[in-house]
N, C-alpha and C positions, 0 to 999 in steps of 0.2 A: 504493500500500500504506500509506503514511503517513496518507493521508486516510481510509482505510477505516473505522477505528473511530469517528472523529469524525463522519463522514457517517452511519454506521449509527445512532449515538446520536441524531443530528438527525432521522433518519427515525422513530425510536422516539418521540421527544418530539413529533413532528408527527402521530403515529398512522398513519404510512404504511408501517410494516414489513410488514403483511399484503399490501398491493398490490405491494410490492417483491418479497417472497419467493414469494408464491403466484401472481402474475400475470406481472409483468415479467421476472423471472429465467428461469422455465421457458420463456418465449416466445423467448428469444434463439436457442437452437439450432434452433428451428422456423423462424424467419425466415431464418436462414443457409441452411437446407436449401431453403427456397422460392426463395431467390435462385439457388442452385446448380441447382435443377430448371429454372427458367425456363418459358416457354410457347412452343410452336411457332407460327410466323407463316407464313401463306400468301402468298408473294411475288406470285403471279399475281393474287390477290384485291386486294392493295394497289394494283397497277398499274391494275386496272379501276376501283377506287374513286377513284383520283387523277384519272382521266379523267372520271368521273361528277361529281366535286366541281368540276372546272374548268368543265364545262358549266353546272352549277347556279349557280355564281358569276357566269358570263357572263350568264345569264338575269336574275339579280337586278340586276346592273349596268345592263342595258338598261332595266329597269323603274324603277330609281332615277333614272337620267339623264332619263327621260321625265317623271317627276313633278317633278324639280328644274328642268327646262327647260334644262339644259345638262350637258355632261360635266365631271366634276371628279374629283379623287383622293379616293375615299371613305375611304381609310386615313389621309388627312391631317386631323388634328383641326382645324387652322386653316381649311382649305377647307370641311370639313363644317360647322363652326361658322358660317361666312359664309353657306352655303346655307340652313341651318336658321333662323338667328336674324336674318339681314339680308335675304336674298332671300325666304324663305317667311314671315318674321316670326312664327315660332312663339314662344309664351311660356308659361312655367310657373315655379313656385317651385323653381328648380334652383340647385345650388351653382355657385360661380365658381372658376376656377382661380387659383393664386397670382398670375398676371398680370392677374387681374380680368376674364378672359373667361368667358362661360357655358360650363359643362362639357359635354362630349359623352361622358362615361363611361356605360357601359351602364345603371347604376342610375339615372342622371339622365335618360337618354333614355326609360327605362321610364315616367317620369312624363308623358311626351309621347305615349305610345303611341296614345291616343285622339284626339290633336290633329290628326294628319295621317297619311294612309296610307303616307307614305314611311318613317315611323319603324319599323314592324314589319319592313319590307324591309331597313332598315339593320341592325337587330338580328340578323335571319336571316343577312345577308351576313357580319357579324362572326363569328357562330357557325361558319359554314362555313369562313371564312378561318382561324379558330383551329384547327379540326379538320384542315384541309389542311396548314397550315404547322407546327403543333405536333406532329401525330401522323402523318398519312398520308405526308408527304414524308420526314421523318427516319427512319421505322420501318425501312425496308430496311437502312439503315446501322447501326442500333442492334442488329440481330440478330447473335448470335455465329456462329462457324463451324458450330455445331450447328443453325443456323437458328432459334434460340430467343431470345426477349427475356428478359433477366435483370434485372428491376427490383430496386432496393434499398429495403427497408422501413425506416422510421425510427420508433422507438418514442417519441422526444421531439419529433416533428414537429408535434404539435397539443396545445394546452394542455388539451383535453378528454380526452386519453388515446387518441384515435383514432390509428390508424396512418396515416402519410403515406408516399408513395413517390416515388422520383426515378430519373431515367435509365432509362426515361421515367416520368413521373408518371401512373400508371394510375387515380388517384382522380378525376381531372378530365375523363375522357372524357365528352363530352356524350351523354346517352342519350334526351333529350326530342325531338331532331330525327330525321327519317328517316335522314339520313346518319350521325348518331351511332349509331343502332341498327344500320345497315348495317356500320359499322366493326367491330362485334363479330364479324362473319363472318371477319375476318382472323385471329382467334385460333382455332387448330385443334388437334385431338388428333393424336398420332402414329399411324401405321398400326397397326391391331390394338388401338387404344385408343379410349376415349370420354372426353369432358369431362363431369364431374359437378358441377352447381351446387347449392349449398345456401344458401338465402336466407331470412333472417328476415322475416316478414310484419309490417309496421307496428310495428316494434320500439319506436321512440321514443314512439308514441302509447300503446302498452300500458304502457310505463314511466311515462308521465305519469299515466295512469289509476290505476296502482298507487300512485305516490308521493302523489298528491292524494287517494287513497281515494274516488274518485268512483264511486258505486254504479251509476249509469246506464251509464257507459262500461264499467265492469267487467262488468256483466251482459251488455251487447252483445257484448263480446269472448268471454265464457264461452259464450254461445249461438251463436257463429259468425255474428252479424248483421253486415251491411255497416255499419261504424262511420260512414262518411261519409253514407250514406243515413239512418241512425238520427239523426245529428246534425241533418241537414236536416229530418227529420220533427219533431223536438223544437222546433227554432228556428222553423219555419214553421207549427207546430201543425197538422200534417196527418197522416193515416195513412201508414205506411211505403210502402205500394203506390202512393200518389199522388205520391211524390217524383219530380220530373223530373230529367233528366241535368244540366240547368243548375243546379238547386237543389243537387244532389249535388256538383257542381264547386265551387260557392261554399262549401259546408260543408267540403269537402276542403281548400280553400285556408286556411280558418280553423283547422281542426283542426291542421294542420301549422304554421300561422303563430303560433298562440297560444303554443306551447311555445318559440318564438323571441322572445316578447315583442312580436309584431307589433301595431301600432296601427291606427287607422282608415285612415290614409293608405296604409300598406303593404298592408293588406288590400284596399282599393279597387283598387289597381294589380294585385294578384295575382289577384283574382276578376273584374276588368274591370267593376266597378260604381262608382256615384258615392260620394263620401266620406260624404255624409249617410246613404245607405243602409248603408254599411259600419259607421258608428257605431251605428245602430239594431241591426244584425245582431249586433255584438259585445255590446251590452247585453243582447239577448235570449239570446245564447249563455251569458252569465254567469248569467242568471236560471235557465236550464235546467241548467247545470252549475256550481253555486255552489262546489263543492269545488275546481274548477280555479282559480277566482278566489281562493279562500282560500290555495291553494298559492302562487300568484303573489305575493300580498301578503306571505305569510310569508317567501318568499325575498328579496323586496326589503328587508323589515325586518331579516332576518338579515344581509344584506350591509351595511346601514347601521350596524347595531349592532356587528358583529364584523369587517367588512372581509374576510370569507372565507366560502366556502360549501363544503359537503361532499356528495358523492353517497353512496349507501348502502354501497358497498364500501370506503369510506375514502379515496378520492382527495380532493384539496382544491384550491381555487383562491383565491389572494389577489386581492382586488378593491380595491386602493388607489385606483383611479380613482373609486370611489364618493364619495371625499372631495374631489373636484375642485370648483372654483368655476364650472366651465363646465357649464350645464344639459345640453347634448347629450352630454357625456362621462359625466355622472351617469346619464342615461337609458340610454346604451350599457352601463354597468356593471350597471344593473338588469336589462337584457335578458340579460346574461351570467349573472347570478345565477339567473334563471329557467331558462335552458336548460342550464346546466352540469351540474346534478344528473342531468338526463335524458340528455344526451349522454355524460356521464362513465360512468353505469351501462351505457349501450348499448355503449360502447367496451369496458368490462370484461367484459360478457357475451360479446361476440364473441371476446375474447382467451381467456376460459375455455373457450369452445366449441372454439377452435383447439387448445388444450392437450389437452382430452379426446379430440378426434377423432384427433389425432396419436398419442396414447397407444394408442388402440384399433387404429389402422393398424399401429403398430409391433409390437403383441402378436399380431396375427392374420394378417398378410400378409408375404410375402417382400419383400425390398428391391426397390423399383422397380415393384411391382405396382399400388400405389395411392400417388400422390404429391399432396401439397398444393402448388398452384401460385400462386394469387392470393387476395388478400383485398381486396375493393372495396366500400366502404360497409357494407351488412349482409349481404354475400354472400361465400361461399367457393367457389373453383373448384378442383376436383381432376382429375387425369388417372388413369383406371382401365383396367387391362388388360381386354379384352373377350373372353370373360367372365373375371371375377376368380376366383381359386382358391376352390373350395368353394361356388360359387353363381353368382348373376346380379348385374348392376349394380343391378337393382330391389331385390334383397334387401339389398345393401350400402347403397343409398340410404335404405331404410327404417330401417336400424340407425343410420346417421349422423344422420338426421333426428331420431330419438328422443333421441340424445345431445345434439343442439343444443337441443332443447326442454326437456331436463332439467337444464341446467347451472345454472339459477337459478330459484327459485320466485317467480313474480309472481301477484298476485291476478287480473290479466288475463293468462291463461296465454300462454307463449311458443309461437309457431307458426312452423315452418320449412317451406319448399317445396323439393322436390327435383326437378331436371330433368337430363336427360342428352342428349348428341348429339355430332355430329362437329365442330361449331364452336360458339362462344359465343353466336351469334345464334339458331341454329336448334335450340333445346333443347326437348325434350318432357317432360311430367310423368312422373316415375318411378312 
């Protein structure tokens, strides 16, 4: 209480009062309610998944041992380092550990992905191990007496304003692997209910197009054109219908990479192409989308000039690292300056959507009929009585979709997708 007036004045002086009063404060009771609600877990599905994961890990182990020419502890960084760098003699410009050994961290091994077929297997093995030990094995014990997982959401867990979660952390569930997608089957609706998912489509790319005022990108989003195919068509200078799946994949990697300040090396790894090709691709990209380049340069300059950047809704980020004498630290701060306005606005749009949807549910449904359960990345998951009072799930989904799309006006309009089903994996479009 003694600090209240002082801190409130500080918020005002920093231009943060709006974010505090209109976004963060109204969200507190909603997050408390979400924790209380929890989400039901299918214990039988977890057991089946655990068995499946163990078999898949065993298969990967066998393949890795065969390629290495010996059995070793894949989880031991020392033994893995000896196999990769001494036995197989793999080489790349990768970081060293404090002890002077070549690092075997995932981001460093990514640089070696093309060097040997053992690398993708090790990365897949680690992903499976993480899923098994971090999520599948502990989940049965984490469920309460009601059979539901009650994660805690943290408003101050990420500098971008994104929500974080703990006990368990649901923001880090891998969804790119088959097992990661299978894991979503574990999250189920109560009997007589359905799960309803509302997911923003390409939220950060739409924000980047809006902030940069890039007419080509904005036009593509307004006309419902596949933005990755459109990017590929522009960069490769071919008609949209001639874009191959490989071209689209490369364009997608760059579309998402650009807003994180990705350079040629990172893009080459992400798209699976040579660094010289990646450099040319990025140059062509900036020729075709010059406003994106202008935005990136402007953010770098703002960070160097002021040591701080602001997204559109008033959040701010101090970037004292920009004044470092270490080039890599400066580059990292520049990347933060580029992606923070995009991520910060994305976080605030999602929070505004949660507030508006919660308000609508409270005013139109009896307690317990429609519950907000989870917020993961750009997605909200609700549990809905089937059918809800006064209509169908499809009708409710349509209304909530409209609310999500209307919380903030972007030049590249917000689009949300609504799906429902008995579990989080098997959802169908509403």
